[in-house]
N, C-alpha and C positions, 0 to 999 in steps of 0.2 A: 642123579647124584649130583650132589653138592659139592662144590670144589670152594675150594679156603677162599670166604667172604676179600674184598680188596676195599679197606674202609676208604671213607671221607679224608683229607687232606687237611682239610681245614676250610675256611671260607670260599664259596664257590665250586667247590670239588664235591662231587657225588657221592655214595657209597655203595658197592655194584657186588653185586652177588652173583655169583656166576654158576651154572646147571649145565651139568655133562650127560648126554645121549653115548651111551658107550656104542648100541649099535646103528649107529651111523655116523660116530665121531661129530655130531653136532652141538655147539655150545649154544642156550640161553641165558639169560641177563633181566635180572631184576634191575634197574638202577635207580635212586630215590634220593629225594630230597632230604638230608637228617633235619632240617629246622623245622618243614612242613608234614613230616611225613608223606608225602607225595612221590608217586613212582608208575616208571612206566616199565614195561616188560617186552623184551626186544628176541624175535626169533624165535616164538616157543616151538616146542615141537610135537605133533602129534605122532603116538608111536603105531606105526604097519608090520606087521608081518608079510613080507611079500611073499610067502608060499600060501598064506591062507586070507591072501586078501580082508586080513583081519584088522582093526581099529582098537585102542585103547589110550587112557588118558591120566596115567599113573603120573609119567613127566611133570602134567599140565597142574595136577591135584596139588603136586610137590610145592607147584610155584605157588597157587594158592594157600597153601599151610604156610609158606615163609610170610607171604603178604599176612598171612593173619596174627604170625606169633610176632612179628616187628610192627603191626599197628598199623598197614600200609595202605592207602589208600591207593589206586591205578586211576590215572590221568589220559592213560594213552597205553595202547599194545599195537608193536610196532615192527614191521620186516620190514629187512632191508633188501630184498627182490622175493622174486616169484622161485622159491628153492626146489632145484632138484632133485635131491637126494632124501628129501624127508616131507613129509606132509605136514602143514602149519597148524596148530592149535589156538591162532588168533580168534577166529570165529566160537571156538567154542571157550574160550576164556571169553570173549566182548557177552555172551551168553550170561556170564556168572558174574560177569564185574559190572555191565551197563557202559563199560569205557570205550573208546571209539578207535578203530583198526585205521591203519594208516598205511602207507604205501608212498613210494618215488612214483609221478606221472606218468614215468615212462612205458610203467606197466602195461599203458594200452596197447605199445609194441609187442610187448610180448606177448600180448591176447593174440594181436594179429597173427602173428605167428604162429599158434598154437591151434589158435580156430580153425587154420588150413590143414595143420597136419591132424588134427583129431577129426575132423569132419564137420563138425559142426559152424555151419554157413552162417544158421542163426543166432549164436553167440554174439551179446552187446559187448565187444573190445573196445568200450568206453569210461573203464575205471569206474564206473559206477557201484560196484559192488563193494569200495572201499568208503569210509567216514571223509576220509582226507586226503586226498593226492597232492602230495610233496613237489615243489620245484627245486632246482639246486639254489641256494641259498636264502631259503626257507626261514625262518625261525617261529617254535612253538615254545611253550613254559610246562617245565614238571616243579611243580613248585616253586619255590625260587630260583631254581633254572631257568637259563636260557638256555635251549637246543637248537643247535644248527643242521641243517642237512648241505652234503657235499654231495654231488652226482660225480658216481665212481663208478664208471661202467668197465665192458672189458671181460668181467665173468660172465654178467647178464647184459643186454642193452636196459637197464633197468636200475643196476642195481646205484646205492647211495648210503652213506656213511653218516652215522648221527653225532653229530660231538655235543657233549653235554660238560663242559668246565674242561676238566682235566682228563677227561673220558674219552675215546670215540671209538665206538663200534662199525667197526671196518668191515665185517661180514669176508666174505670170500672173494676178498683182495690176497694183504699176504693171510699165513700163515703163521706159526711161529716160525724163530727164528728158523729152529734147526729143520724145519720142512719150506721153510721159503716162501712160496707162491700159491693161488690156487689157480684150477684150470680154466683155460679161455675159449673151448672148442665145443663147446653149448649151442645151440639157433642162435643166432644175434650174438655171440661175446667174438672178442676180439685180443688178443695179447699185445697188438698195440696200446690201446684203449686201457688194457691193465696195467700196462708201465706208466701211463700218465698216469691214473686214477690214484696208483701207490705212492708216484712222485709226489703229489700234493697231502697225501698222508703224511711221508715221510719230511713235507715243511712244517707239520705241526710243531707248535714246542719240544725240545727234547725230551723233555719231562711228563710227556702226555703218555697214560696210559691206552695204549690199544686192544680191543679186545676182539680176538676174530670169528670167525663162524666156525671154526673146525680144527680139533686135533685130530691126527692118528697115530698118537704113542710111539715115533720114530725111536725105536731101539728099545721099545716095554719100559719108559720113563711114563711116571702117572701122568692122565690126562692134564694139561694147561690149556687157558686160554688168553693171558697175559702178559704183553710186556712191553715199556717202552718205545717209542719212536729211539731216543737213544741207543737200545738197545739193539733195534731191527738194524742200524744205520752199520754199528759195531758187528751183527755177527750173522744178520740174514743170508742165508747158501745162496739164496738168487741175487741180495745184492754187494756182496762182498766186493768191492774194488769197484764200485759205481759204474756197473755197465754202461754201456748203450742202451738207447732204446734197440736198436739193430740188434745187438746181442741177447737179449734179455728176450724178445721176441721169437729168437733161433731156440733159445735154450727152451722155454717155456712150448714151442710149437711142437718138437721131439721130446719135451715128456709126456704133451698131450695126446699123441697121436698112439702111445701105445698103453693110454686109460681104457677101459671098458666103459659103457655106459652107466651110470648109479644105477644098482637093479630097482631103486623106487619110483624112477624117472619118469616112467609114463604113465603109473598112476598116481603121481605126487602134483605133477604139474597141471592136470586137470580139476586139481582142488585147489591147487596154489592160485592158477591166473581166473578164479571164481572169488574171488574174496576169502579164500583161504575155506569155503563151506565146502562141504561132502554134497554129492546129489543127494538132491529130495525125494524120499522116496516114494513109489507108487502107491496104488491104489492097495497093494495087498503087502506095502511098507519093507518092500526090495529097491535096495539101493544098486544101482548099476556103470560101473566105468566103462567107456569104451577108451582102444587101445589101437592105436595106428600100428599096422603091418606093412611089412619092408619099405619103412621110410627110413631107417637106420641099417648101416651096414653089419653084418654078422662079424663077432669077435669072436675069436679061436680062444 
């Protein structure tokens, strides 16, 4: 589902087209340079029916259709972190666009954690499954725009934010102001680090457009993914009154303790830690995922 376009505000400001996946509440983006018609895809979703373990590519195909309609060429396919609640379509899109896939360099730590959980001791936890691993402060180009990488840990140990002109893709740090912030209880997550990451994001200029990774439509409102730094400072439910780090950690930890694991997590992370690639089929064309048993608590 395409959400309303967020147009360039002028020189140095990119166009942003959001896409929404209702099944997981996930947001994906095409960020582009109006002058050069070059673009990057951020956090694309490969759809998964968790009951049937069946995948489809309708959302990714909609992104390709948008690129064709707007005459955009893809420079990068970017993931902000290895997602726990959905499969990434980055590898599928790379096959069709030829664009390199990239993620933060700390993905190696996620690979180490989940290699053990999946009992995949021979899995290479070196990040070699991606074309580029970004370090904090790295820069790269999307057409005429310089993009900058900010390490934004807390939701995961590997999370990064991509800042492109007056747009920042902040993934699962902040949600929309009426939802607050994202959880920090997955393996390698840390609520204190999440607070620090959000404080760094809120230190960006007040008119910076922040594009979030999820929206669960509180109150039944239409899906949305964009609010400015100023709007978050004024009304984000977890940052009203400028809470201390200690107060935020308490609020976030209490909330996380009530949340079940995402229903796609144990399938998604095996794919997403492997350069967003589905398992290779065997000689009979069968693809098989491994599921760790009794490594997480039972949730009533």
